[in-house]
Structure formats: C-alpha cells, structure tokens
C-alpha positions in Angstrom: -39.6 -55.1 -21.3 -38.9 -52.2 -23.5 -40.3 -51.7 -26.7 -37.2 -52.0 -28.5 -36.9 -55.3 -27.6 -40.2 -56.2 -28.1 -39.9 -54.7 -32.1 -36.5 -56.6 -32.5 -38.3 -59.6 -32.2 -41.0 -58.9 -34.5 -38.5 -57.8 -36.9 -36.8 -61.1 -36.5 -40.0 -63.3 -37.0 -40.7 -61.1 -40.3 -37.1 -62.3 -41.4 -37.3 -66.1 -40.9 -40.8 -65.9 -42.7 -39.3 -64.3 -45.7 -36.5 -66.8 -45.3 -39.2 -69.5 -45.4 -40.8 -67.6 -48.3 -43.7 -67.2 -46.3 -47.1 -65.4 -46.9 -45.9 -61.7 -47.9 -49.0 -60.5 -46.3 -47.9 -62.1 -43.1 -44.6 -61.0 -43.4 -45.4 -57.2 -44.0 -48.0 -57.5 -40.8 -45.0 -58.1 -38.5 -42.6 -55.7 -40.2 -45.1 -52.8 -39.9 -46.1 -53.6 -36.2 -42.1 -53.6 -35.5 -42.0 -50.3 -36.7 -45.1 -49.0 -35.2 -43.8 -50.3 -32.0 -40.2 -48.8 -32.3 -42.5 -45.5 -32.6 -45.2 -46.0 -30.0 -44.9 -43.1 -26.9 -46.1 -45.7 -24.7 -44.6 -48.4 -23.0 -46.5 -51.4 -24.5 -45.6 -53.7 -21.0 -48.0 -51.2 -19.2 -50.5 -51.2 -21.7 -53.9 -53.4 -21.4 -54.8 -55.7 -24.1 -57.6 -53.5 -25.0 -54.7 -50.4 -25.5 -52.8 -52.7 -27.4 -55.4 -53.7 -30.0 -56.2 -50.2 -30.3 -52.9 -49.2 -31.6 -52.8 -49.0 -35.7 -51.7 -52.5 -37.2 -52.1 -54.2 -33.7 -54.5 -57.1 -34.4 -55.9 -59.6 -31.6 -53.0 -62.4 -32.4 -50.2 -59.5 -32.6 -51.6 -58.3 -29.0 -51.2 -61.8 -27.6 -47.7 -62.2 -28.9 -46.8 -58.5 -27.4 -48.6 -59.6 -23.9 -46.3 -62.9 -24.1 -42.8 -61.3 -24.7 -43.6 -58.7 -21.6 -44.3 -61.9 -19.5 -41.9 -64.3 -20.9 -39.1 -62.2 -22.6 -40.0 -64.0 -25.6 -42.7 -65.5 -28.3 -42.9 -69.4 -28.9 -43.8 -68.7 -32.3 -40.2 -66.9 -32.3 -38.5 -70.0 -30.9 -40.1 -72.2 -33.0 -38.9 -70.3 -36.0 -35.8 -70.0 -35.0 -35.5 -74.0 -34.3 -35.9 -74.4 -38.1 -32.9 -72.6 -39.2 -29.1 -73.2 -38.1 -28.6 -70.4 -34.9 -26.4 -68.8 -37.2 -28.8 -67.9 -39.8 -29.5 -64.3 -38.7 -25.4 -63.6 -38.3 -26.2 -63.3 -42.2 -28.9 -60.9 -42.1 -27.0 -58.5 -39.9 -24.4 -58.3 -42.8 -24.7 -54.8 -44.5 -26.7 -55.4 -48.1 -27.9 -58.9 -47.2 -31.4 -59.2 -46.7 -33.7 -62.3 -45.9 -34.3 -62.7 -49.8 -30.6 -63.4 -50.2 -30.2 -65.1 -47.0 -32.8 -67.5 -48.5 -31.0 -68.4 -51.5 -27.7 -69.0 -50.0 -29.2 -70.9 -47.3 -31.7 -73.1 -49.5 -29.4 -73.4 -52.6 -25.8 -73.7 -51.3 -26.6 -74.6 -47.5 -24.6 -71.7 -45.9 -25.3 -71.1 -42.6 -22.4 -69.2 -41.3 -19.9 -66.3 -42.1 -17.1 -68.4 -42.6 -19.2 -70.7 -45.3 -20.5 -67.2 -46.9 -17.0 -65.8 -47.3 -15.4 -69.1 -48.8 -18.5 -69.4 -51.2 -17.9 -65.9 -52.4 -14.0 -66.4 -52.6 -14.8 -69.7 -54.7 -17.5 -67.7 -57.0 -19.9 -70.2 -56.3 -22.7 -67.4 -55.2 -22.3 -66.3 -58.6 -24.8 -69.1 -60.0 -27.5 -67.7 -58.1 -30.3 -65.7 -59.9 -29.7 -62.4 -59.4 -26.3 -62.6 -57.9 -22.8 -61.6 -59.9 -19.2 -60.3 -59.5 -20.8 -56.9 -58.2 -23.1 -58.4 -55.3 -19.8 -61.0 -54.6 -17.9 -58.0 -54.0 -20.6 -56.0 -51.8 -20.9 -59.1 -49.5 -16.9 -59.6 -49.1 -16.8 -55.8 -48.3 -19.7 -56.1 -45.8 -17.9 -59.3 -44.4 -14.6 -57.6 -43.8 -16.2 -54.3 -42.0 -18.3 -57.1 -39.7 -15.1 -58.6 -38.7 -13.6 -54.8 -37.9 -16.4 -54.0 -35.8 -16.5 -57.3 -34.3 -17.6 -57.2 -30.7 -18.5 -53.3 -31.3 -21.6 -51.9 -31.4 -23.5 -48.7 -32.4 -24.0 -46.3 -29.5 -27.4 -45.9 -30.6 -28.0 -50.0 -29.9 -25.8 -49.9 -26.7 -27.6 -47.0 -25.1 -31.3 -48.6 -25.9 -30.0 -52.1 -24.6 -28.4 -50.4 -21.3 -31.2 -47.8 -20.4 -33.7 -50.9 -20.7 -31.6 -53.2 -18.5 -31.3 -50.2 -16.0 -34.7 -49.6 -16.0 -35.5 -53.2 -15.1 -32.8 -53.4 -12.4 -33.9 -49.5 -11.0 -37.6 -50.8 -10.8 -36.6 -54.1 -8.4 -34.0 -51.6 -6.3 -35.3 -48.4 -6.2 -32.9 -47.0 -3.7 -29.9 -48.3 -5.4 -27.3 -46.2 -7.2 -26.8 -47.4 -10.8 -24.9 -45.6 -13.3 -23.3 -46.6 -16.7 -19.6 -46.6 -17.1 -17.2 -47.3 -19.6 -17.4 -46.1 -23.2 -21.2 -45.6 -22.8 -20.3 -42.8 -20.3 -18.0 -41.5 -22.5 -20.0 -41.3 -25.4 -17.9 -43.1 -28.1 -19.1 -43.9 -31.5 -19.0 -47.5 -30.3 -18.7 -49.8 -27.3 -17.6 -53.0 -26.6 -20.0 -54.0 -24.0 -22.3 -52.2 -21.3 -20.7 -51.4 -17.9 -23.1 -51.0 -15.0 -21.9 -49.7 -11.6 -24.1 -50.2 -8.2 -23.7 -48.9 -5.1 -26.5 -49.2 -2.1 -28.0 -52.6 -2.9 -27.3 -56.0 -1.4 -25.8 -59.3 -3.5 -29.4 -60.2 -4.4 -28.7 -57.5 -7.3 -26.6 -59.9 -8.9 -29.4 -62.8 -9.1 -31.9 -60.0 -10.4 -29.4 -59.2 -13.4 -28.9 -62.9 -14.4 -32.3 -63.3 -14.4 -33.2 -60.5 -16.7 -35.4 -61.6 -19.6 -33.2 -60.5 -22.1 -30.3 -62.4 -20.9 -29.1 -65.0 -23.5 -26.4 -66.4 -21.7 -24.7 -66.0 -18.3 -21.1 -65.5 -18.6 -20.3 -65.2 -14.5 -22.3 -64.6 -11.5 -20.5 -63.6 -8.2 -21.6 -61.5 -5.3 -20.1 -58.2 -6.7 -19.5 -58.8 -10.2 -21.5 -60.5 -12.7 -21.4 -60.6 -16.3 -24.4 -62.1 -19.1 -24.4 -61.7 -22.7 -27.9 -60.1 -24.0 -30.0 -61.1 -26.9 -28.6 -59.6 -29.9 -24.9 -60.3 -28.8 -24.0 -57.4 -26.4 -22.1 -58.2 -23.0 -23.4 -56.5 -20.0 -21.0 -56.6 -16.9 -22.4 -55.5 -13.4 -20.2 -54.3 -10.2 -21.3 -53.7 -6.7 -19.0 -51.5 -5.0 -19.2 -49.6 -1.3 -20.8 -46.2 -1.1 -17.2 -44.9 0.0 -15.6 -46.0 -3.0 -18.3 -44.9 -5.6 -16.2 -41.8 -6.7 -13.0 -44.1 -7.4 -15.0 -46.9 -9.1 -16.8 -44.6 -11.4 -13.3 -42.9 -12.5 -11.9 -46.3 -12.9 -14.2 -48.2 -14.7 -15.4 -45.2 -17.0 -11.8 -45.0 -18.2 -10.3 -44.5 -21.1 -7.4 -47.0 -20.4 -5.1 -44.4 -21.6 -6.4 -41.6 -19.5 -6.4 -43.8 -16.7 -2.6 -44.8 -16.6 -1.9 -40.9 -17.0 -4.1 -40.3 -14.0 -2.2 -43.1 -11.6 1.3 -42.0 -13.0 0.3 -38.5 -11.7 -1.1 -39.6 -8.6 2.3 -41.9 -7.9 4.2 -38.8 -8.7 2.7 -36.8 -5.8 3.3 -40.1 -3.1 -0.3 -41.5 -4.0 -1.8 -44.6 -5.1 -5.0 -44.5 -7.1 -7.1 -47.7 -7.8 -10.9 -48.5 -8.3 -11.6 -48.1 -4.3 -9.9 -44.8 -3.8 -6.8 -42.5 -3.7 -4.6 -43.6 -0.9 -1.3 -42.2 0.4 1.6 -44.2 -0.2 3.3 -43.8 3.4 0.5 -45.4 5.7 -2.3 -46.0 3.1 -4.9 -43.7 4.5 -7.3 -42.6 2.4 -7.6 -39.7 0.8 -10.2 -39.5 -1.5 -13.0 -42.1 -3.0 -16.4 -41.1 -2.3 -16.7 -38.7 -5.7 -15.0 -38.4 -8.8 -14.4 -34.5 -7.9 -12.6 -35.0 -5.0 -10.1 -37.3 -6.4 -9.2 -34.8 -9.3 -9.1 -31.9 -7.0 -6.8 -33.8 -4.6 -4.4 -34.4 -7.4 -4.7 -30.7 -8.6 -6.8 -31.0 -11.4 -10.4 -29.9 -12.4 -13.1 -32.8 -12.7 -12.6 -34.2 -16.7 -15.8 -34.7 -17.7 -16.0 -38.6 -19.2 -16.3 -37.2 -22.5 -12.8 -35.9 -22.5 -11.2 -38.8 -20.7 -9.1 -40.0 -24.0 -5.3 -38.7 -22.8 -5.5 -36.1 -25.6 -4.2 -33.1 -23.8 -7.4 -32.7 -21.0 -5.1 -33.4 -18.0 -2.6 -30.6 -18.5 -5.9 -28.4 -19.6 -7.3 -29.8 -15.8 -4.5 -28.3 -14.1 -4.4 -25.0 -16.1 -8.1 -24.9 -15.0 -8.8 -24.4 -18.9 -10.8 -27.2 -19.6 -13.7 -26.5 -22.8 -17.3 -26.3 -21.6 -19.1 -29.1 -23.3 -22.5 -28.5 -25.5 -25.3 -29.8 -23.2 -29.2 -30.6 -24.3 -30.1 -27.3 -22.7 -27.6 -25.5 -25.2 -29.9 -26.4 -28.1 -32.0 -23.3 -29.3 -34.1 -25.0 -31.9 -34.3 -27.3 -34.7 -33.8 -26.3 -38.3 -35.1 -29.4 -40.0 -38.5 -31.3 -39.1 -41.1 -33.1 -41.3 -44.8 -33.1 -40.5 -47.5 -35.5 -41.6 -48.2 -33.5 -44.2 -45.3 -35.4 -45.9 -43.5 -38.1 -44.4 -43.6 -36.7 -40.5 -45.3 -38.7 -37.8 -46.8 -35.7 -35.9 -48.6 -32.6 -37.3 -47.6 -29.1 -36.9 -49.6 -28.2 -34.2 -48.3 -31.3 -31.6 -44.4 -30.8 -33.1 -44.7 -26.8 -32.3 -46.2 -27.9 -29.1 -43.4 -30.5 -28.0 -40.7 -28.1 -29.3 -42.2 -25.3 -26.9 -42.3 -28.0 -24.2 -38.6 -28.9 -24.8 -37.6 -25.1 -24.3 -36.5 -24.8 -27.7 -36.9 -21.0 -29.3 -37.7 -22.1 -32.7 -38.6 -24.9 -35.1 -38.1 -24.8 -39.0 -40.3 -27.0 -41.0 -39.2 -28.5 -43.9 -41.3 -30.7 -45.5 -40.8 -32.2 -48.8 -43.1 -31.3 -52.2 -45.6 -33.8 -52.4 -46.0 -33.1 -56.3 -42.2 -34.0 -56.4 -42.8 -37.3 -54.4 -45.9 -38.0 -56.7 -44.1 -37.4 -60.1 -41.4 -39.5 -59.4 -43.4 -42.4 -58.6 -45.9 -42.1 -61.5 -48.9 -41.1 -59.4 -49.5 -37.9 -60.7 -51.3 -38.0 -63.7 -49.7 -35.2 -65.4 -46.4 -36.8 -64.8 -47.7 -40.0 -66.6 -49.0 -37.6 -69.4 -45.5 -36.0 -69.9 -44.1 -39.3 -70.1 -46.5 -40.3 -72.7 -45.8 -37.1 -74.9 -42.5 -35.9 -73.8 -42.8 -32.7 -76.6 -45.8 -31.8 -74.6 -44.1 -30.2 -71.7 -45.1 -26.6 -70.7 -43.1 -24.1 -72.0 -42.4 -22.1 -69.1 -41.0 -24.8 -66.9 -37.6 -23.3 -65.3 -36.3 -26.1 -62.9 -35.6 -29.6 -63.7 -34.7 -32.7 -61.8 -32.8 -35.4 -62.9 -34.4 -37.6 -65.7 -36.3 -34.4 -66.8 -39.2 -34.2 -64.3 -40.6 -30.9 -63.2 -39.8 -29.8 -59.8 -41.7 -27.6 -57.4 -40.4 -26.0 -54.9 -41.8 -26.9 -51.7 -44.5 -25.1 -50.1 -42.5 -22.5 -47.7 -44.1 -21.7 -44.2 -43.1 -19.0 -41.7 -43.3 -19.5 -38.2 -42.3 -16.9 -35.7 -41.1 -17.5 -32.2 -42.5 -20.2 -30.3 -42.0 -18.2 -27.2 
C-alpha cells in the first residue's frame, strides 16, 4: 500500500466529516494527517506502530487506521462514512471550486446527489437560493461541470503515474523475476491518460489473479489468462497483458501507441512486404518472423532509428527516423540545477543543509534558495505589530519607504543568500 493511497482515504474521511458538519478539530486532524502522509519519505506500510506514532500529527487512533488500511486496503470507519451518503456524492467533490461545505448545502438542502442533478439545479436557478450562493457561483459550477465532461475518462499524468507505480510495485514484489512495463499514453508522457496499461513477460497466469486481488481494485471488469482489466479506487482503469518473451518488443511498440503512429508504421511495413502486429514483424510471403523481441530490431528492420515513446505521435518522427535525424530528448541527468527552492526559513519542508545535501546527491551543480520575505507574510496577515500600527495610523508611515505592495503595505526585499557550486 502506497502512502498516496492512504492519504487519499484520510482526505476522503475529512471531506465526508465536513459534509456531516462534524467537529472541525477532528476534520483538521485527518486533513493534516493526509498532508503529512503524502510528504513522508518512508513507506508507511513498512513502519512499525511505534514508528507511525512518532510521525508528527499521527496519534494512536490514526496509526491504527493506517495499519488497517495497509493490511486490508481500506478502513472500516471510511466505509461506514461512505454508507451514510449516496455513492455519487464524492463525484461532486471532484469538481473544481466545489468543496465539502458546498456539497453539504447542495445535498442537505436540495437533495442533490449526482452531477446531472447539480447541472439541472444550476440551470433552473435553484442553487441561487442557498446561503452564499449566487449567479457567479452558479456560473462557476456550470463551467466546472463542462470541464469535467471534457476530461471524462482522462486523468492527469501525475495521478496516473502515482497509481501505476503503486500497482507495479505490488506486482513486482510478488513476481520479482517478471518484466513489467507501463505502456500506452503513460509511457509516451502525455499530459493526461485514459487508463493504465501494463505489459508483462516472464510470469505465469497466476499473475492475473494477483492483479485482480490488488487492494486498490474497486471492480473487476474482465479476467483471463493473458489479459485482465480492473477499475481502481479513484476511477482509473488498469489493464494487464501477459505476452511471450519473443514478442515483447512488438507488444511494447504496439501497446505504447499512439494509434496514428502505429498506423503509419504498419503502412510502412506493408509497403515493404511485411506484416506488423503485436506479436512481431513477419515476412508476408511465408509468415517467417523478422523481428519482435525488441522495439529496436523492429524499427531497424523497417530502415528507421528507434523512435523514443515520447515522439510517437505521427508528427514527422518517422521521416526524421529514416534520415537518422531524430532530436535528442532532455533527460533527468541533463538537469544541472534548481533555480527555485524554499527552505524551512519560510514555507519549505527541509532546512538549507538538507536541501544542499540532497541536491548534491542528485548530481546537481547549483541550487538557488528563493525564500520569501517573512516580514511581508506577517504584514499581509496582520501579525506584525508594526503593520497593525500603520493600519491604525495610516499617516504615520515612515517617510523613507520606497517599495509598496498592492494596498499600501511595505515590502522588504527577501534576504539574499549566495551559495557557491555544490561540487
């Protein structure tokens, strides 16, 4: 069980408690715990009870729930809260700008349970009668509903990668000798993904049973010996395919896509007397296998450089590959430094020594610390007594002030630090 999955359950508990108008301190405890879990470096499923309780904001009760989630995939308390509401209530919370308090009003006063009911209520002007609601809020909700429809079935890359990584770790732990690879749009690095596609070789069919038994599976859509599909908690669909080792390269190429790239590549194969599919590249004349174990040998057999997954969108990459002129992609090892980082001096999570050490271990040559001015933060929130004095006596401001923020607040330049090379 990954930390992100545990944090998601705690966050949903906080949302459901807020919809119920429960104790705000209890709600805050779950929200703070969810935030802490997301940013905890250690994998909580590997921690002892004592180690869990040593984490800031995690007491005995929350530690026991973390242990329960790690062992069963969910918490009884979470399931009990979900049973108090229609199963579609969380869909409302996924809308941009619609928080738990708004959902509590919509559900408690208007009985709105689904996105369709919410849209109808907006169009009929019903939500304008709620406290704090109006034409502006109505327009924002309608816009959020439209955006939700446009990305329906699509998920941000960050969400998909987190879910896919957790699933891969789970499967790899149980089948250490198997080769498991993410394919599809995730491998191509697109901004959004429709689902998670995993290709496996070097395992027997029991891999499918382990896949469908994954604790984050909400519903099994299909289960077979070489292909299975599930719906994960959070709405992402995951597909697993088991292929023969000799067809691994062809399957990687085929299932990575994109569709238009594959069509263009298949047309090129046909024009040269070949047949290309997910099993390999074959000679049309006698169906003899030409390539298929690796992607590289398939592209080479077709007179091309191997096209990186990120470029497979049928935007001229095949022509460039034929000319041996594909661009060199930027990789993580090409990044030389970080020009924007915050420390615990302001709103960062590590001190400067820890950050410099981490940057050096990552191979960076330089790191720029860009902490905010604490004085500015205090003045804007009214915590600085000098700011309160200026608000009370606006004509008593210092005559030498030259820099102003919107609203007339004094701005101090952030403290500047100079750091040499990390090497």
